[in-house]
N, C-alpha and C positions, 0 to 999 in steps of 0.2 A: 659463600654458600654454607648454610647452617642446618639444612634439613635434607630429607631424602635418604637413600641407602647407598653407602659406600661399601663395595665388595673388594676384599684383598685376597688374591689368589697366591698362595705361597706363605707358609707360616714359619719362615726362618727369621734371621736377624732383621732383614729389611722389612718384611711384612709385619712382624711383631712390633717393630719400632714404629711403623706407620700407624698401626692401630692404636697404640698407646698415645702417640702424638695427637691424633685426631681428638681424643678425649681431653688431653691436656690443653689443647688449643680451643676448647669450648664447643666442639661440634656436638650437636644434640640429636642428630639423626641416627639411623641404624648403621651399625658396623658389623659386617660378616667377615670373619677371618677363616679362610679355608686352607688346610694343609694336608699334604699327602702322608706325612708321618703321624703316628698316634700321639706323639709328645707335643706339648706346647712349645713355643719358640725357645730356642737355646743357641748358645754360642758354640761354633764348631772347633775353634783352635785347640781347646783342651783334648779333643778326641785323639789327636796324634801325639799328645804330650802327657800332661799329668793324669788325665783320666785313663789313657791307655796303660800307663804304668801303675795304675791302681792307687795313686796318691791323692786323688780328689774325687768326691762323689758327684754323680751326674747333677744333683740338685744345685751344685755350685755354678753350673753352666747355664741355668735357666735365665732367660732374659728378664722375666718378671716372676714374682711368687705365684704359686699354683692358683690361688684364688683371685688374682688380679683381674682376669678377663670377665668373670661373672660379676665381680664388685663394680666394674666399670661398664656394665651392660654391653659387653662385646660378645656377640654370638660367635661361637667357635664350632667349626666342623673339622675336627682332626681325624686323620686316617681316611680322608676322602680326597679323591682326585677330580679335578675339572677336566673334562674331555673336550669341551668346545666352548668358544665364545661366539655369541651371536651379537654383533655390533649394531645391527639394524634394530633388533628388538631389545637391545641392552639387557642381555641375560647371559648367564653362564650355565652350562649343563654339567651336572655331576655324574660320576661313573655309575651311580644307581639309577640314573634317568631323571632325577629331580632337576628343576630349573630354579635359579635364583636370579631375580632381577636386580639391576643396579642403576644408579644415576651417575656414579663415577666408579671406575674400575682401576685398581692397581695390580699389575702383574709383577710378581716378585718370586717367580718359580725357580730361580737359581740355575744350577747346572746339574748334569748327571755325568757319572764317571764314564770315560771311554774304557771299553772292555775288550779283552782278547777273546777270541772264539774258544771258550773252554767248555768241555762237556764231560760230565760223568765222574769227576774226581772231587772228593772232599778235601778241605784244607787249603783251598785257594780263595783268598779274600781280596776285596778292595775296601776302601775306607771313605765313606761319605756321611753316614748317619751314626747315631749312638748305638744302634743295634749292630752295625758293622764293627764298631769298636769293641762291643761286648764279645762278639764272636772271636775276634783276634785275641782279646785278653784271656779268653778261656784256653788258648793254645800257648800262652806265654809261661814257660818254665825254664829256670836257669839250666844251661847245658843243651837245650834243644837247638836245632838248626833251622834258620829261616832264610829264604831268598826274597829280596825286595826288588821288584821289577819297576824301573823308572826312578830316576833321582831328581825329580822336581822337588818342590817344597814339601809336599806330602810324603813322598818317598824318603827324602832326607830326614825329615822329622821322625817318621816311623822307624827308620834304621837306627837313629840315635836312641829312641825310646826302647827299642828291643835290646840294644847293646847295654843300655843302662839297667835293663831288667835281667841281664845275664845270658841272653840268647846269643848264640853264634850267628853272625849275619854275613851273607854274601849279597852284594847288590849287582844288578845287571842293567846297563843303560847303553843306548845306542850312540851317545855322544862321547866326545873325548874327555869331558869332565862333567861333574854334576852341575845342573842349573845353567848349562852353557847358553841355552836359548834365551833365558831371561837376563842373566848377569854377565855373560861373556866368558871367554876362556880364562882370563887372568884371575877373576874372582872365583870362578868355578874350580880352578886348581886349588885355591886355598881351602874351599869346602871339602874337596876330595882328600886333601892331606889331613884335615881334621878327622875325617872318618877313618882313614888309614891308621892314624895314631891311636884311635880307640879300638883297633882290632878288626875293623870291617874289611872284608875281602872285596876289592873293587874290580869288577869285570866290565870293562868299558868298550865302546865301539863294537857292540855285539847285541844280538836280539834273541828273544825266545823262539826256538823252533818247535818245541813240544813240552808238555808236562806228562810225566810218566808215573805210574803206580798202579797198585791193585786195589781199586776202590778209593784210595786216598793218595794224594800226591806224595811221591817219594824222591823224585829228582826232577830237575829242569835240564833240558838239552838245549843248547844254543845253536844258532846258525853256523857258528865257527867250530862246532863239534865239542864244546865243553859239556861235561856232565856234572851237575852240581847236586849232590845229595842234600835232602832237606826233610824237615818234619812239617813245614807249612810255608806258604807263599803269600806275600802281600803285593798286589799290583797297584801301582800309582802312575797312570798314564795321562793324567789331566782330565779335564771335563769339557763338556759342550753345553751351550745354553739350551734350556728347555723351552722351546717356542711353539711346539706342536699345536697347543690349544688355540693359537691365534690364526691358524690357517683359515683362509676364507674371509678374514675380517677386513682385509685391505691394509693392515698394519705393515709397515716396512720392516722386513727381516733381513739383516745383513750382519753376520757375526753377533747375533743377539737381536734384541728389539731396538730399532733405531729411535732415539728420543732427542729432543732439543735440550737446551740448557735448563729448561723448566721441568724436564723429565716427562714431557708430553709426547705421545706418539703422534703420528699423522692422522689418527682416527679420533674423532671428537669423543671426549670423556674417558679415554684410556691412557693410563700412565704406566711407566715401568721403572723399576729400581732394583739395585743390587747386582748380583753377578750377571743377570740377564740383560742389563741395560747397556746399549752401545750409545753413549751420551756425547753430544757435542759439548766439549769442555771449553769455557770461555778463556782460560789461561793458555791452554795449548792450541786453541783455535783449530781443533780437529775432533773427530769422534774417537772416543776411547772406551774400552770395556775393561773393568777392573774386577778381579775375582778375589777380593780380600776383605777381611773383617771390618776394617775402619770404613771402607767405602759403603758396605751394606749398613753398618751402624748409623752412618750419617745420611745416606741417600734416601733410605726409607722415610724417616721423618721429614726430610726436605720435600719429597714427593707428596706426603700428606698435607703439608702446608700449602703447596701449590694446588692440590685438589680443592682446598678451601678458598682458592682465589688469590693467594698472596703474591704470586708471580715473582718469586725470588730465584734468580739463577743459581744453580749449584756449581760452585767453583772451588770446592775443597781440593787441596793437593793430596793425591793418593799417598798413603803411608801404610806400611805393614812391618811386622817383625817376625822372626823365626828363631826359636830357641833350639839349639842343637848341642847337647852336652852342656858344658858351662859357658858356651859361646852364645851371645845374643847378636843376631844380625838384624839390622833395620834398613829399610829402603823407603825413599820418598821420591815422588815425581812420577813421570811416565816417559819411557823411551822404547822405541823399537829399533833404532839405529843411532850410531854416534860416530863422530869423526875421531875422537880420542878419549881415552880413559886417563884422568889425572888423579894421581894417588897422593893423599895427604897422610903421613904416618908411615907405618911399616907393614906390608903384607906378610913378610917373614915372621914378624912378631905377632901377627893377627891382631893388630891394633891400628886401624886405618879407616878413613872415609875415602871413597873413590867417586869421582864425578864423571858422569857421562855427558860430554860436551859436544855440541854440534853447532857449527857456525858461531863459535865462541859463546854460545849460550848454554847454561847448565840445564839439561832436561831432567836429570834425575841424579840421585846419589845413593850409595850403599855403604853401610858402615858395619864393621865388626869391632867392638870394644871402644867405639868413639861415638856413643849415642848423643852426647852433648853437641858435637860438631854436626851430626846429622840434623838435629833440631835447628841449629843455627844456619843450616843450608836452605831451609824452607823459603826464606825471603828471596834468595838467589833464584830458586826455581820459579817462584811466583812472579818475580819481576821480569823474567825472560829477556834480560838485557845482557849484552856482551860483558864477559868477566875475564880478566887476565889470568892465564894459567899459573903464572908465578905466585900470585896471591893465594890461589887455591892450594898450591903445594906447600906454602911456607907456614909452618906451625906457629910462627911468631905473629902471623897476621890474624886478627880477629875476624872471623867470617861475618859477624854482624856489621863490622865497619866496611867490609868488602861489599856487602849488599847495599849499604847506605851510599857508598861511593858510586856503585854502578847505577843506582837509581838517580842520584844527583847528576851524574854525567849525561844521562839520556832523558832528562826531563824536557 
């Protein structure tokens, strides 16, 4: 298909990448890129790291130079929300009442932060957009005290950036260790120890009971009765997919927008990509939803090519990284459960890759200080063949040879 109007709702990494790909692939029809934020598409990882610390300007995070969209005849509607999709009439309704018709529609609206019921106090932030990051930056001064609520990836990265900026940090999390839900207790314990070594006060297995202060937050009270004095708070409790606009379209909604391996919904002409897409993955042979930079970076362009009729299944292995202090954590694959965690290297020395294995297959791997091993683990994950635990543990065994051996044995 090389004509008509393609509308992209969501001007983040997936949506912006899809718009650029359509032109790069020779699409000559109309492209309308609609985003709720006033900024053009940008990458979010710097918001919790170098941008938050004041080390990098926002312009460095832009997906494309400012003039790219006009130069490529891409109509942009930034600072505008889509309130409804009419799949029968093939149109989207904007918050001002205007309608935009489409021949193909890509929904890439991403997620919105889960929030605590907070009323009336200044100095309590969450982090999703560049404007959120700017507000937090304005409160960062060496010697001030901050509470970070939630130690998932955003909370962990924000806590690290605040400490690196000289802020005293206490973190509050309901789990026994940071990142327990994603990485498990053993790896989470390593992350927790890294933060303790950097002077972070770790308050675990506890929750917020209330925020207190006279007009501005001055302390956090926990359910176990702790009172934590502070100058500001950053809340990081994860996100939920933004699917409201598809209500009434007939699109299947289940932990995001359900799509097939081609990123198509069950409604003709509607596709989804990025954080919102609960995609059938041909490697894992199940639906997965991934909320990370690499997935949005690659999935948006893949959806664009399939909107053009390419019919290319999306089978990229999810991968992401997290920088915390001088430590680089990388993860590849997808797992929600595992039989055993097999460690290669030393957790005590914070130099290891750990494999999440189920039914003798490597579903995912996480590494600190062993990025090369993580990259060499990719074929093991993609192959989804049984792999011996001894070879995974043995530093003398080349993971590439292990992957080749597993593939050859099960041809």
